[in-house]
C-alpha positions in Angstrom: -9.2 -7.6 32.7 -10.7 -4.2 31.8 -8.8 -1.3 30.4 -9.7 2.2 31.3 -8.1 5.3 29.8 -9.1 8.8 30.9 -7.1 11.1 28.5 -7.6 12.4 25.0 -10.7 11.3 23.1 -11.3 8.5 25.6 -12.3 11.2 28.1 -15.4 11.8 26.0 -16.5 8.2 26.1 -15.1 7.7 22.6 -12.9 4.6 21.8 -9.9 6.0 20.0 -9.0 3.0 17.8 -6.3 5.0 16.0 -4.5 5.6 19.3 -4.8 1.9 20.2 -3.0 0.9 17.0 -0.6 3.9 17.1 -1.5 5.4 13.8 -2.5 9.0 12.7 -6.2 9.7 12.3 -5.8 10.1 8.6 -3.9 6.8 8.1 -4.7 4.8 5.0 -6.0 1.3 5.5 -2.9 -0.4 4.1 -0.8 1.5 6.7 -3.2 0.5 9.5 -3.0 -3.2 8.4 0.8 -3.2 8.5 0.8 -1.7 11.9 -1.7 -4.2 13.1 0.4 -7.1 11.9 3.4 -5.7 13.7 1.5 -5.4 17.0 0.0 -8.9 16.5 3.4 -10.5 16.2 4.3 -8.9 19.5 1.1 -9.7 21.4 -0.6 -12.8 19.9 -0.3 -15.9 22.2 1.2 -17.9 19.4 4.1 -15.5 18.9 4.4 -13.6 22.1 7.9 -13.8 23.7 7.0 -12.4 27.1 9.3 -13.5 29.9 6.6 -14.6 32.4 3.1 -15.7 32.5 1.7 -12.4 33.9 3.2 -10.5 30.9 1.9 -13.2 28.5 -1.6 -12.8 30.0 -1.4 -9.0 29.7 -0.3 -9.3 26.1 -3.2 -11.6 25.3 -5.7 -9.3 27.0 -4.4 -6.2 25.2 -4.6 -8.1 21.9 -8.1 -9.5 22.4 -9.8 -6.5 24.1 -8.1 -3.5 22.4 -6.0 -4.3 19.3 -8.2 -6.8 17.6 -11.5 -4.9 18.0 -9.8 -1.7 16.7 -8.5 -3.5 13.6 -11.9 -5.1 13.0 -13.5 -1.7 13.0 -11.1 -0.5 10.3 -11.4 -3.7 8.3 -15.1 -3.1 7.5 -15.4 -0.4 4.9 -18.8 0.8 6.1 -17.8 0.9 9.8 -14.6 2.6 8.8 -16.5 5.3 7.0 -19.0 5.8 9.8 -16.1 5.9 12.3 -14.4 8.6 10.2 -17.6 10.7 10.4 -17.8 10.3 14.2 -14.2 11.3 14.5 -14.9 14.5 12.7 -17.8 15.3 15.0 -15.5 14.6 18.0 -13.0 17.2 16.7 -16.0 19.7 16.5 -17.1 18.8 20.0 -13.7 19.1 21.6 -13.2 22.5 20.0 -16.5 23.7 21.4 -15.4 22.5 24.9 -11.8 23.7 24.5 -12.0 25.9 27.6 -12.8 22.8 29.8 -10.0 20.6 28.4 -6.8 20.3 30.3 -3.8 18.7 28.5 -1.7 16.3 30.5 1.2 15.3 28.3 4.0 17.7 27.4 3.8 16.4 23.8 0.2 17.4 23.5 1.0 20.9 24.9 3.8 21.1 22.4 1.5 20.2 19.5 -1.1 22.7 20.6 1.4 25.5 19.9 3.4 24.1 17.0 3.4 26.3 13.9 3.6 23.3 11.4 1.3 21.3 13.5 0.4 18.7 10.8 4.1 17.7 10.3 4.7 17.7 14.1 1.7 15.6 14.7 2.8 12.8 12.4 6.3 12.8 13.9 5.1 12.7 17.5 2.6 9.8 16.8 5.3 7.8 15.0 7.8 8.3 17.9 5.2 7.1 20.5 4.1 4.2 18.4 7.7 2.8 18.5 7.4 2.4 22.3 3.7 1.6 22.5 3.9 -2.1 23.0 7.5 -2.6 24.1 6.9 -2.2 27.7 3.4 -3.5 28.3 3.1 -2.0 31.7 3.3 1.4 30.0 1.1 0.6 27.0 -2.1 2.3 28.3 -0.1 5.4 29.2 1.3 5.6 25.6 -2.2 5.0 24.2 -3.5 7.9 26.3 -0.7 10.2 25.1 -1.4 9.4 21.4 -5.1 10.0 22.0 -4.3 13.4 23.4 -2.3 14.2 20.3 -5.2 13.0 18.1 -7.6 15.3 20.1 -5.3 18.3 19.7 -4.8 17.6 16.0 -8.5 17.3 15.3 -9.2 20.5 17.2 -6.5 22.4 15.2 -7.8 21.0 12.0 -11.3 22.1 12.9 -10.1 25.6 13.8 -7.9 25.8 10.7 -4.6 25.6 12.6 -5.3 28.1 15.4 -3.5 27.5 18.7 -5.7 25.4 21.1 -5.4 23.9 24.5 -5.4 24.8 28.1 -3.1 27.9 27.7 -5.3 29.4 25.0 -6.5 32.8 26.1 -8.3 35.7 24.5 -5.7 37.9 22.8 -5.7 41.6 23.1 -5.8 43.7 19.9 -2.4 44.9 18.9 -1.4 48.4 20.0 -1.8 50.9 17.2 -0.4 54.0 19.0 -3.7 55.8 18.8 -5.3 56.8 22.2 -8.6 55.0 23.2 -11.8 56.6 22.1 -12.7 57.5 25.7 -9.6 59.7 26.0 -10.2 61.6 22.8 -12.1 64.9 22.6 -15.8 64.4 22.0 -15.6 65.5 18.3 -12.7 63.1 17.6 -14.5 60.3 19.4 -17.7 60.9 17.3 -15.6 60.9 14.1 -13.9 57.7 15.1 -17.3 55.9 15.6 -18.4 56.9 12.1 -15.2 55.6 10.3 -16.1 53.2 7.6 -15.4 49.6 8.1 -12.3 48.2 6.4 -12.8 46.4 3.1 -13.3 42.6 3.4 -10.2 40.5 2.8 -9.9 38.9 -0.6 -11.6 35.5 -0.8 -9.0 32.7 -0.4 -9.7 29.6 -2.5 -10.4 26.5 -0.4 -7.6 24.0 -0.3 -10.0 21.4 -1.4 -11.4 23.4 -4.4 -8.9 22.0 -6.9 -9.6 18.4 -5.9 -13.3 19.0 -6.2 -13.0 20.4 -9.7 -10.8 17.6 -10.8 -13.3 15.1 -9.3 -16.1 16.8 -11.3 -14.0 16.4 -14.4 -13.4 12.7 -13.8 -17.1 12.2 -13.3 -17.9 13.8 -16.6 -15.6 11.1 -18.1 -17.4 8.4 -16.0 -14.2 7.6 -14.2 -15.7 7.3 -10.7 -12.7 5.6 -9.1 -10.4 8.5 -9.9 -13.1 11.0 -8.7 -13.3 9.2 -5.4 -9.6 9.4 -5.0 -9.6 13.2 -5.6 -12.4 13.7 -3.1 -10.8 11.5 -0.4 -7.6 13.6 -0.8 -9.7 16.7 -0.5 -11.3 15.5 2.7 -7.9 14.8 4.2 -7.2 18.6 3.9 -10.7 19.7 4.8 -12.6 17.0 6.6 -15.7 19.2 7.0 -16.1 20.3 3.4 -19.8 19.8 2.7 -19.4 20.0 -1.1 -16.9 17.2 -1.2 -19.0 15.0 1.1 -22.1 15.7 -1.0 -20.3 14.8 -4.3 -18.8 11.7 -2.8 -22.2 10.6 -1.6 -23.6 11.1 -5.1 -20.7 9.0 -6.6 -21.4 6.1 -4.2 -25.1 6.3 -5.1 -24.3 6.0 -8.8 -22.2 2.9 -8.0 -25.1 1.4 -6.0 -23.3 1.7 -2.7 -26.2 3.0 -0.7 -24.6 2.7 2.8 -21.5 4.7 1.9 -23.7 7.2 0.0 -25.8 7.7 3.2 -22.7 8.4 5.3 -21.5 11.2 3.1 -24.9 12.6 2.2 -25.8 12.9 5.9 -22.4 14.4 6.7 -22.8 17.0 4.0 -26.3 18.0 5.1 -25.2 18.2 8.7 -22.4 20.6 7.7 -24.7 22.5 5.3 -28.4 21.8 5.1 -28.6 23.6 1.8 -25.9 21.6 0.0 -27.4 21.2 -3.4 -25.7 18.0 -4.6 -26.3 16.3 -1.3 -30.0 17.3 -1.4 -30.3 15.9 -4.9 -28.6 12.7 -3.9 -30.9 12.3 -0.9 -34.0 12.7 -3.1 -32.6 10.0 -5.4 -31.8 7.8 -2.5 -35.3 8.0 -1.0 -37.0 7.7 -4.4 -38.8 4.4 -4.8 -37.5 2.2 -7.6 -39.6 2.4 -10.8 -41.2 -0.7 -12.2 -40.7 -1.0 -16.0 -42.3 1.3 -18.6 -43.7 4.7 -18.1 -47.0 6.0 -16.7 -49.3 8.7 -17.7 -47.7 9.5 -21.0 -44.5 10.9 -19.6 -41.8 11.8 -22.0 -39.0 9.8 -20.3 -37.5 7.1 -22.5 -36.9 3.8 -20.8 -33.2 2.9 -20.4 -31.8 0.9 -23.3 -30.4 -2.7 -23.0 -32.0 -3.1 -19.6 -29.3 -1.0 -17.9 -31.1 1.4 -15.5 -27.9 3.2 -14.3 -26.3 3.8 -17.6 -23.6 6.6 -17.2 -24.5 10.0 -18.4 -28.3 9.4 -18.5 -31.3 10.7 -16.6 -31.0 12.9 -13.5 -27.4 12.0 -13.0 -26.5 13.2 -16.5 -28.1 16.5 -15.7 -26.1 17.0 -12.5 -22.7 16.2 -14.0 -22.5 17.9 -17.3 -25.2 16.4 -19.5 -25.3 13.1 -21.4 -22.2 11.1 -21.9 -20.7 10.2 -25.2 -22.5 7.5 -27.1 -20.5 4.6 -28.3 
């Protein structure tokens, strides 16, 4: 049996694994695992309590063709990271095509206008997840509704919370009580065209800025695990923050996790081709490994004790606040 869903992210030929498992797009892996185990008890042939053979077969098909592949995707750290990047790109694509998107479910329409959309999103997904695999004949419909919520949420995140969806229209500027330029006398109209532009609004600090600064501080102390936590929290708030992706790529590179480093370096440079830390990390990633000793009388001192990636040394030390403390 094949399953076809034509709503939400599925409409863009994108398999929405979060919708299949009934979890928010920013769910932690531990929460994803708990949710998977709950669904598995309901659908797995060894524990399924369906009343008839047809329902048992449907449960088995849903588990093997949808649920299990979704969980497998999240279980692999590299695939999970790559999927996260693709999810961010889907949000960007959906926002670009917002005028062509028609929302089908009332819940998605509600979310598209909600003022506190992040809180509303979590509540709506949780409520639908409770019914997702209760009536198997309605499972695909529920998955489709959750995927629409995911789509709207990603679009609103991408547009910093602005209202999106089929009812979005170009808003007229608020009335000021001043007649239009065309109705003014010629002298007044000319004066109006020469009016100086209003001063730019004060710069608002990015929500991720504090997390980024703390991550830099943790890196200066060689506490890479805590730095990663700070940057992951930052990317939950701003998934398209190029600075955070660049620094996270550099951290993974320092820990010899080249695959994870590439994911975040590429994402950072896609968002901002001039992102300095990402460019530095890319150069280091592409640099061929050196074979013992120095050549041509260079002044570089070989690493001590045979440890080529000693914290605080070489290029990395220059990027993150100079050499570390010597013990």
